[in-house]
NUVEX-964987 format. One record per residue (C-alpha): y, x, z; residue in one letter. Coordinates in nm, 4 decimals. Layout:
BEGIN
ATOM          Y          X          Z   code
ATOM          Y          X          Z      a
...
REM end
This chain:
BEGIN
ATOM          Y          X          Z   code
ATOM   -12.3355     1.2853     7.7625      m
ATOM   -11.9557     1.2739     7.7339      r
ATOM   -11.6995     1.4795     7.9289      k
ATOM   -11.3446     1.3783     7.9753      i
ATOM   -11.0880     1.6366     7.9189      i
ATOM   -10.8023     1.6140     8.1667      d
ATOM   -10.5479     1.8793     8.1995      t
ATOM   -10.2000     1.9374     8.3469      q
ATOM   -10.1219     2.1617     8.0638      a
ATOM   -10.0849     1.8712     7.8381      a
ATOM    -9.8840     1.5511     7.8740      p
ATOM   -10.0773     1.2728     8.0527      k
ATOM   -10.1881     0.9777     7.8405      a
ATOM    -9.9408     0.7144     7.7892      i
ATOM   -10.1851     0.4506     7.7682      g
ATOM   -10.5612     0.3754     7.8281      p
ATOM   -10.7025     0.6794     7.6589      y
ATOM   -10.8265     1.0228     7.7414      s
ATOM   -10.6445     1.3406     7.6416      q
ATOM   -10.9870     1.4382     7.4883      g
ATOM   -11.3533     1.3881     7.5055      i
ATOM   -11.6395     1.6386     7.4560      i
ATOM   -11.9660     1.4898     7.3296      t
ATOM   -12.2494     1.5990     7.1004      s
ATOM   -12.1218     1.9451     7.0628      g
ATOM   -11.7701     1.8384     6.9549      l
ATOM   -11.4140     1.8004     7.1085      i
ATOM   -11.2287     1.5079     7.0044      f
ATOM   -10.8456     1.5217     7.1147      t
ATOM   -10.6433     1.2206     7.1134      s
ATOM   -10.3294     1.2113     6.8915      g
ATOM   -10.0874     1.4416     7.0579      q
ATOM    -9.7135     1.3501     7.0558      l
ATOM    -9.4296     1.5974     7.1101      p
ATOM    -9.4103     1.5336     7.4813      l
ATOM    -9.3344     1.7925     7.7182      s
ATOM    -9.6121     1.8436     7.9745      p
ATOM    -9.3572     1.9286     8.2330      q
ATOM    -9.1334     1.6382     8.1982      t
ATOM    -9.3257     1.3758     8.0119      g
ATOM    -9.0350     1.3257     7.7836      f
ATOM    -9.0176     1.3463     7.3960      l
ATOM    -8.9038     1.6692     7.2466      v
ATOM    -8.6177     1.4945     7.0418      k
ATOM    -8.4290     1.7904     6.8709      n
ATOM    -8.5954     1.8336     6.5544      s
ATOM    -8.9154     1.7912     6.3509      l
ATOM    -8.9781     2.1713     6.3908      e
ATOM    -8.9831     2.1515     6.7675      k
ATOM    -9.1814     1.8330     6.7727      q
ATOM    -9.4427     1.9929     6.5354      t
ATOM    -9.4864     2.3037     6.7562      v
ATOM    -9.5012     2.0714     7.0831      q
ATOM    -9.7778     1.8410     6.9246      c
ATOM    -9.9836     2.1776     6.8264      l
ATOM    -9.9193     2.3327     7.1638      e
ATOM   -10.0374     1.9983     7.3431      n
ATOM   -10.3551     2.0129     7.1205      m
ATOM   -10.4125     2.3753     7.2076      r
ATOM   -10.3877     2.3124     7.5696      a
ATOM   -10.6516     2.0303     7.5604      i
ATOM   -10.8792     2.2730     7.3486      l
ATOM   -10.8169     2.5569     7.5944      l
ATOM   -10.9126     2.3346     7.8985      h
ATOM   -11.2371     2.2696     7.7033      a
ATOM   -11.3098     2.6435     7.6520      d
ATOM   -11.2203     2.6234     7.2840      a
ATOM   -10.9239     2.7531     7.0783      d
ATOM   -10.7734     2.6915     6.7292      m
ATOM   -11.0472     2.8899     6.5670      s
ATOM   -11.2902     2.6118     6.6749      d
ATOM   -11.0948     2.3299     6.5081      v
ATOM   -11.2701     2.1833     6.2054      v
ATOM   -11.0552     1.8787     6.1336      k
ATOM   -10.7023     1.7465     6.1982      t
ATOM   -10.5145     1.4399     6.1127      t
ATOM   -10.1315     1.4529     6.0950      v
ATOM    -9.9147     1.1502     6.1189      y
ATOM    -9.5629     1.1862     5.9978      i
ATOM    -9.2787     0.9342     5.9536      t
ATOM    -9.1334     1.1043     5.6534      d
ATOM    -9.3552     1.2684     5.3773      m
ATOM    -9.0568     1.4330     5.2371      m
ATOM    -9.0886     1.6630     5.5523      s
ATOM    -9.4303     1.7694     5.4917      f
ATOM    -9.3142     2.1317     5.3802      s
ATOM    -9.1692     2.1783     5.7147      v
ATOM    -9.4739     2.0506     5.8834      v
ATOM    -9.6952     2.2666     5.6651      n
ATOM    -9.5247     2.5966     5.7298      e
ATOM    -9.5374     2.5488     6.1110      i
ATOM    -9.9007     2.4357     6.1106      y
ATOM    -9.9951     2.7535     5.8940      n
ATOM    -9.8162     2.9979     6.1324      d
ATOM    -9.9652     2.8252     6.4386      f
ATOM   -10.3080     2.8543     6.3248      f
ATOM   -10.2660     3.2105     6.2262      i
ATOM   -10.0708     3.3038     6.5453      k
ATOM   -10.3572     3.1812     6.7587      h
ATOM   -10.6454     3.3507     6.5975      g
ATOM   -10.7756     3.0964     6.3484      a
ATOM   -10.9556     3.2898     6.0542      n
ATOM   -10.9607     2.9743     5.8411      y
ATOM   -10.7799     2.6486     5.8124      f
ATOM   -10.9712     2.3062     5.9199      p
ATOM   -10.9971     2.0090     5.6954      a
ATOM   -10.6891     1.8080     5.7163      r
ATOM   -10.5554     1.4669     5.6478      t
ATOM   -10.1917     1.4008     5.6345      c
ATOM   -10.0595     1.0388     5.6521      i
ATOM    -9.7093     0.8853     5.6468      e
ATOM    -9.6691     0.6044     5.8954      v
ATOM    -9.3700     0.3753     5.9423      s
ATOM    -9.3419     0.4424     6.3216      k
ATOM    -9.4967     0.6445     6.5897      l
ATOM    -9.4988     0.5676     6.9878      p
ATOM    -9.1778     0.6613     7.1467      l
ATOM    -9.0066     0.7067     6.7853      n
ATOM    -9.1850     1.0498     6.7503      a
ATOM    -9.1486     1.2025     6.4242      m
ATOM    -9.5081     1.3451     6.4030      i
ATOM    -9.8421     1.3046     6.5900      e
ATOM   -10.1544     1.5382     6.5571      i
ATOM   -10.5149     1.4937     6.6468      e
ATOM   -10.7875     1.7391     6.6062      a
ATOM   -11.1857     1.7736     6.6120      v
ATOM   -11.3167     2.0953     6.7022      a
ATOM   -11.6680     2.2515     6.7681      v
ATOM   -11.7422     2.2838     7.1326      a
ATOM   -11.8326     2.6355     7.2495      p
REM end
């Protein structure tokens, strides 16, 4: 059985996909761009702000599925400049700690040439469903 996650607290999908899916005891979030859920527009100011927005969007989807950051077991981070990895890493670290995770999930970070809407970062997650 599959359950679609659809929440106003995260940006609406900008294509033919769901914000997330719950199936077989797992939650899969779609890649979260740094879009403001209120405006639907890209947060353009800095990589720092874009990283936080991606993580906040991911967290909103998890919360809607009655999960939180401590339930995340795997993330994939896509960035357009690997030289910026240390900036992303620091924010990522602080975000997981701030939101109660007592461990860090497995993670892959991939440099890509371009992301939708010219974002600098996109983050997706797999979490254990409660």
